[in-house]
C-alpha positions in Angstrom: 100.0 178.9 8.3 99.6 175.5 6.7 97.3 172.6 7.5 98.5 170.5 10.4 99.0 167.4 8.3 101.3 169.3 6.0 103.6 170.9 8.5 107.1 169.7 9.0 109.2 172.1 11.1 112.8 172.5 10.2 115.3 171.1 12.8 118.5 173.1 13.2 121.5 171.0 12.9 119.6 167.8 12.2 121.0 165.5 9.4 118.8 165.6 6.3 118.4 161.8 6.4 117.0 161.8 10.0 114.3 159.1 10.0 112.8 160.2 13.3 109.4 161.9 13.5 109.7 165.7 13.9 107.9 165.8 17.3 108.4 164.3 20.7 106.3 164.6 23.8 108.1 167.1 26.0 106.2 166.9 29.3 103.4 164.9 30.9 101.9 166.3 34.1 100.6 164.5 37.2 99.4 166.0 40.5 99.9 164.6 44.0 99.3 165.5 47.6 102.9 164.3 48.4 105.1 165.3 45.4 108.2 163.8 46.9 106.7 160.4 47.7 105.1 160.0 44.3 108.4 161.1 42.6 110.3 158.5 44.6 107.8 155.8 43.7 108.4 156.5 40.0 112.1 156.6 40.5 112.0 153.2 42.2 110.5 151.6 39.1 113.1 153.1 36.7 112.1 156.7 35.9 115.2 158.9 35.9 115.4 161.7 38.5 116.0 165.1 36.8 115.1 167.9 39.3 113.4 168.4 42.6 112.2 172.0 43.1 109.8 173.5 45.7 106.4 172.0 44.8 107.5 170.1 41.7 109.5 167.0 40.8 110.7 166.2 37.3 111.5 162.7 36.1 112.5 161.4 32.7 111.5 158.3 30.7 112.9 156.8 27.5 112.9 159.2 24.6 113.4 162.2 26.9 109.8 162.9 27.9 109.6 164.5 31.3 107.1 163.6 33.9 106.3 166.8 35.9 104.7 166.1 39.3 103.2 169.1 41.1 101.1 169.6 44.2 97.4 169.1 43.5 94.4 166.9 43.6 95.5 163.2 43.7 94.3 160.6 41.2 93.3 163.0 38.5 95.9 161.9 35.9 96.9 158.9 33.9 100.0 157.6 32.1 99.9 155.3 29.0 103.3 153.6 29.0 105.1 151.1 26.8 107.7 148.6 27.9 109.9 146.0 26.3 109.1 143.2 28.8 105.4 143.4 29.9 105.5 140.3 32.1 108.6 141.5 34.1 107.0 145.0 34.5 103.7 143.4 35.7 105.7 141.5 38.4 107.7 144.6 39.3 104.6 146.7 39.8 102.9 144.0 41.8 106.0 143.7 44.0 105.9 147.5 44.4 102.3 147.3 45.7 100.6 148.8 42.5 98.1 145.8 42.4 98.1 145.5 38.6 95.1 143.9 36.8 95.8 140.7 34.9 97.5 141.1 31.5 95.0 140.9 28.7 95.2 141.1 24.9 94.0 144.4 23.2 95.0 144.2 19.6 97.8 144.8 18.7 99.1 144.7 22.3 99.2 142.8 25.5 98.2 145.3 28.2 97.4 145.8 31.9 96.1 148.5 34.2 97.4 149.6 37.6 97.5 152.7 39.8 100.3 154.7 41.4 100.4 155.5 45.1 98.3 158.7 44.5 95.6 156.9 42.5 96.7 158.0 39.0 95.9 155.4 36.4 98.7 153.5 34.6 98.0 151.7 31.4 101.0 149.6 30.4 101.4 148.0 27.0 104.1 145.9 25.4 106.1 148.0 23.0 105.0 148.7 19.4 107.7 151.2 18.5 108.2 151.5 14.8 111.7 152.4 13.5 114.2 154.7 15.2 112.8 156.9 17.9 
């Protein structure tokens, strides 16, 4: 077993010149009293619907990360999101009733906070993606 900083797992079938980092975030979990309602609120702002099973909803964001929403205590989670157009996203969330805070500067980003319908925190930054992801 190597030190974490030295590990680079092999990727089957990946081109040798693949510039992407070897890891991606697979799943992020939130809990809600009304799984369907929260899933629909995320779908309404652009998250992609993947699956709806008893007690759980799966949605997808850019890069393939899945948001798994299951039944549980509301307001216990948080998402840290990046978007290409922060001003448009701020307006969209305000129109959706998320009551976002004003946009501020937090080096190296512009950023704002909001909450989803179940009280989970949203921290929304302008994008700082580096290279191909």
